[in-house]
C-alpha positions, -999 to +999 in steps of 0.1 A: +362+343-369+355+315-354+330+295-375+326+270-350+305+290-328+280+274-311+246+296-312+225+308-292+187+288-294+161+307-309+126+303-291+092+308-309+058+305-294+045+284-328+010+284-304-016+260-315-009+236-348-046+232-369-051+217-405-064+248-424-055+256-457-029+284-460-055+310-473-059+318-435-022+303-423-017+322-398-029+343-369-011+368-354-025+383-317-008+413-306-020+411-267+007+400-241+026+390-264+025+371-302+016+338-309+018+325-346-007+293-359+002+269-380-022+257-404+005+233-424+009+196-427+040+181-420+035+159-452+030+186-477+062+206-463+078+177-463+074+164-499+077+201-505+112+199-491+119+170-512+112+182-547+135+211-539+168+189-539+194+214-555+221+207-582+259+220-582+269+237-616+273+203-631+240+186-625+241+167-593+223+170-560+248+187-532+245+217-513+265+237-531+262+264-561+233+259-585+231+253-627+235+235-650+231+230-689+214+196-691+184+184-668+200+164-636+189+127-638+182+134-599+159+167-603+127+168-609+112+175-639+090+204-623+120+219-607+142+220-631+116+237-659+116+264-629+155+270-630+171+261-661+168+298-677+165+314-646+197+340-635+192+341-601+188+304-598+211+291-622+250+300-615+255+290-655+219+305-668+231+343-656+260+344-685+234+337-709+195+355-698+184+382-688+161+399-662+142+430-655+131+447-625+100+466-622+103+493-597+062+494-591+068+490-550+078+520-537+065+521-501+080+498-476+067+482-439+102+477-422+134+498-416+168+481-424+198+498-411+217+490-443+189+504-465+185+541-477+166+542-508+166+581-513+195+584-535+203+575-570+238+578-591+237+566-624+264+542-616+254+526-581+244+489-580+226+484-548+192+471-538+162+499-530+183+528-556+157+533-592+159+566-613+124+560-626+092+545-608+067+528-627+026+526-625+011+490-636+008+501-670+035+517-673+055+489-665+038+459-683+042+485-711+081+488-706+085+449-705+070+440-739+097+468-756+123+450-740+115+417-743+114+429-779+150+441-781+166+420-753+151+380-766+168+363-741+146+381-716+131+349-693+126+364-657+104+394-644+103+406-610+092+431-582+119+442-557+109+478-549+123+501-543+104+494-510+084+457-504+067+444-528+044+428-504+041+464-486+020+475-521+002+445-527-021+460-552+002+476-576+024+441-571+000+416-587-020+444-609+013+443-629+019+410-625-016+399-636-016+417-662+018+405-673+008+367-669-018+378-695+006+400-718+042+377-718+031+344-707+063+328-714+081+350-689+089+339-655+073+361-627+094+365-591+089+391-561+114+400-538+098+410-497+113+414-460+085+383-453+064+405-430+032+403-448+045+373-467+019+348-448-012+371-462-002+368-496+009+333-507-031+325-523-024+355-543+017+346-550+005+314-563-030+324-581-009+348-601+015+319-614+044+330-594+067+302-589+101+323-574+099+339-541+131+357-526+129+365-489+155+384-468+163+371-440+194+383-417+185+362-386+166+337-366+176+355-332+153+384-325+185+396-301+204+394-331+172+414-351+170+442-330+204+453-343+193+450-377+162+468-376+152+495-360+114+496-360+084+474-380+050+489-393+026+459-380-010+461-370-015+495-374+014+508-352+049+513-359+070+484-335+104+487-323+132+464-302+134+425-296+096+427-303+096+440-336+126+414-343+103+389-333+076+391-348+090+398-380+110+365-379+081+343-368+064+363-401+094+352-420+096+315-412+056+311-415+055+329-451+084+300-458+069+269-445+039+285-462+061+286-502+079+250-491+042+233-489+026+252-520+057+242-540+068+279-548+107+279-549+123+300-524+156+321-525+166+335-491+186+366-493+212+373-460+228+406-457+260+394-440+275+422-413+306+414-399+303+416-360+267+415-361+254+384-378+282+370-392+290+338-373+251+334-371+241+333-409+256+292-405+224+290-384+202+309-405+216+283-436+204+254-414+169+267-403+157+276-439+171+243-454+146+230-426+121+249-441+128+241-474+143+267-492+159+260-527+188+286-527+200+302-499+224+338-511+249+354-488+255+389-498+285+416-481+270+442-466+269+476-483+276+502-461+297+537-480+291+570-457+279+586-489+247+562-492+230+576-458+223+543-439+224+541-405+253+517-408+269+532-432+269+565-413+283+548-378+315+530-392+299+496-396+322+485-419+319+457-451+334+426-454+363+415-475+367+391-497+383+363-474+347+370-448+321+363-471+341+333-488+345+324-455+310+321-449+296+308-477+328+277-474+311+270-444+270+265-453+284+243-476+264+210-474+233+232-463+211+248-486+222+255-519+245+286-522+239+314-546+276+331-552+265+353-586+241+380-569+250+417-582+227+428-554+204+449-582+193+478-582+152+480-584+151+489-619+181+466-632+177+458-670+199+431-685+221+399-676+234+400-642+263+424-639+253+442-667+233+476-671+211+485-701+182+505-676+189+537-696+184+526-731+148+520-715+139+554-703+105+564-707+113+593-726+129+565-750+104+541-750+078+566-759+090+564-792+094+523-797+072+500-808+062+469-790+075+438-805+067+410-790+077+380-815+071+344-792+086+327-821+116+346-824+121+345-777+118+304-789+145+301-816+167+324-793+164+304-764+170+275-785+203+288-797+213+294-765+204+261-750+230+248-779+256+269-770+252+258-733+254+221-742+281+228-763+301+244-732+292+217-710+304+192-730+335+212-733+337+216-694+336+179-690+367+173-715+383+201-701+379+185-664+393+149-678+423+162-689+431+182-659+421+151-639+446+132-655+468+160-658+496+159-627+475+191-609+487+189-577+458+178-553+466+198-522+465+231-546+439+259-547+440+292-557+415+321-572+416+335-606+401+367-616+385+367-652+375+393-673+342+387-694+311+401-714+291+371-705+285+339-724+307+320-702+336+331-724+372+351-713+362+376-739+368+415-721+394+436-722+409+448-687+404+482-689+366+477-698+353+456-673+328+469-649+338+437-628+354+405-628+344+369-625+359+348-593+366+310-598+387+285-576+402+264-595+418+228-583+424+193-595+385+189-591+381+212-619+367+254-620+339+267-598+323+300-595+328+316-563+318+351-565+324+386-584+344+422-580+330+450-593+353+479-603+355+512-625+365+506-661+403+515-664+407+530-695+381+559-705+379+571-740+412+548-756+432+558-723+444+545-689+436+564-655+463+557-636+448+564-602+423+534-607+443+506-609+453+503-570+416+500-565+413+478-595+443+453-582+431+457-546+398+437-561+413+410-573+444+407-546+439+376-538+438+361-569+470+342-587+461+352-620+438+371-641+423+358-676+415+382-701+408+387-738+436+415-737+458+437-714+479+471-720+514+469-711+509+496-684+487+472-662+501+444-672+531+455-651+514+463-622+501+433-622+530+417-623+548+437-593+512+426-573+521+391-580+493+387-604+498+370-634+485+381-671+471+356-689+460+365-722+469+334-741+431+318-739+410+346-750+377+335-762+377+303-745+351+290-723+362+297-687+364+267-677+384+254-704+406+284-698+405+283-660+418+246-661+442+248-687+460+280-669+458+253-635+476+225-657+503+250-668+506+261-633+508+230-615+535+221-644+559+253-636+553+242-596+563+206-609+599+221-618+607+246-596+600+277-618+575+290-592+564+287-563+530+283-546+522+310-524+490+320-503+478+354-514+462+383-496+427+392-490+404+416-511+380+445-513+343+430-525+336+468-544+360+494-554+335+518-569+338+553-568+309+576-562+300+597-590+301+636-580+259+633-580+261+608-553+286+624-531+262+656-534+229+645-526+246+627-496+261+659-484 
């Protein structure tokens, strides 16, 4: 794949620029074409973009991945307060803090070729899937109960199962009540952006300072391959016109949010052969418009889900293809690589699903015990742990740099973890592996691989071992707290080193220590470094219920 391909210039009739407040920041007319009337000042937008300078995992302002435990010296304090305990906006925070999605917004105003909200499978994790829809009142009740039992819950989001802004009354009623009853929570919404310019004032008035916009293209020619139709101006619009309207509205909404100081995360679905190379241009454009974070995530196109792409054989990207596009965007908008493509009713840490604990038939018997002092005490303990881990990271990095680790060697490793930033999970019990890129410069989180747990009821599933190994086939080693003899043998035969000597160590410490030892063995000729193959991002078997639903 040639990631240096030049891109088709995007042409947008931006219309006349005026100097009004962004309450009335767009006027779209549908006569012969669509014109967009901007009402943003260049000064306010530029200031917002300056405020949105990002951070890497150690707190420096770079275009890599975001998250640190202590406030970076060169980061605006207001921005730091917004991201430090937000599991989506900080890679480090996602190891410690939880989020909750409340599914109060069922309607949608566009159709995406990769989306089908019809099915619900108990082990599925993909956007638009829910088990129970909620009213605003039920959503608030459920949030208060969950927060009583998960004190590290810091973020409440509305991400469907449709589009939050295609259901504005339900969405904003929920947020207003949450602001009153849970004032310490961060509020987020996700949207496709079609209706975004109309609701920027409402977003700001509700105290929502994190907005995710799904932007898969900045060229309507590419967009019409992804979106068959939108519902706009009381009519269904199709083809290139639909993609053009959507693109213009997304860009206008992004400009307006940046001007108002709202942090924006842009989600982009990587679709091989359609927008894979084009996403580099998307990254450039959203950086120019002040986006804070870019989440490039893989297409999910299992035919069992019943999507247009799935039914027509559109393949998903491989792990190497996804990483190549993400790496090509380094230096642009900060990258989010820890996304789990969550359900619209997700509860818990990223990569953890506790929604069944809080089903409606269970919360009826639960009392609300929202203790703000208890929550704050828990957060202080989390921050103390993060600070200690950050200090250990710096020491591990210093040791790695002082060692004889080869500067020309760079490998991927898989880590079995239950959270907390430590190597603390049994190989056979994990539902995902975290992937780190390790070199003499340190350990960088670059993604995760979802798998079916190998062990069930104390016994290993031999049939499930092959796809699990395929999920980490590009890794030189897997770090675990414990592993059985059978999977250990199979992994070694596949060329993947099993490492259990760093159980319960922090991930970065363990990764750097293993890498130092790896390079020592290279130096003595004990082993020979070789590139690994590619891997599959998702190795999840659908349950019988999902297969039956798709039939």
